[in-house]
C-alpha positions, -999 to +999 in steps of 0.1 A: +656-504+034+645-538+048+617-535+073+627-547+107+607-570+129+592-557+162+618-577+181+647-562+160+633-527+165+630-532+203+666-545+204+678-516+183+661-490+206+676-508+236+711-505+220+706-468+214+695-462+249+725-481+263+749-462+241+734-428+251+735-438+288+772-444+285+775-409+272+753-397+300+726-387+276+689-395+276+664-403+248+628-391+252+595-408+242+592-386+211+626-396+199+618-433+205+585-430+185+603-413+156+630-440+157+603-467+156+585-451+127+617-448+108+627-484+114+592-495+103+596-475+071+567-452+081+588-420+078+620-412+060+652-403+078+648-367+066+613-366+082+627-380+115+655-355+116+632-326+108+608-337+136+636-340+161+651-307+150+618-290+155+615-305+190+649-293+200+643-258+187+610-256+206+628-266+238+655-240+232+629-212+227+614-221+261+647-216+279 
């Protein structure tokens, strides 16, 4: 995967936020950080998915 520039990453995150807003969904800071790390090649997609899944499960347990 080609590493994206900071500007490309910023634009990609903005696009995701806009798409989610249309669906009346939000993205939290943790998800944004994971997305940035993935786009920078610092973590794999599998690691990002695992991290987000753990976060969702921890929130479900608190309910």
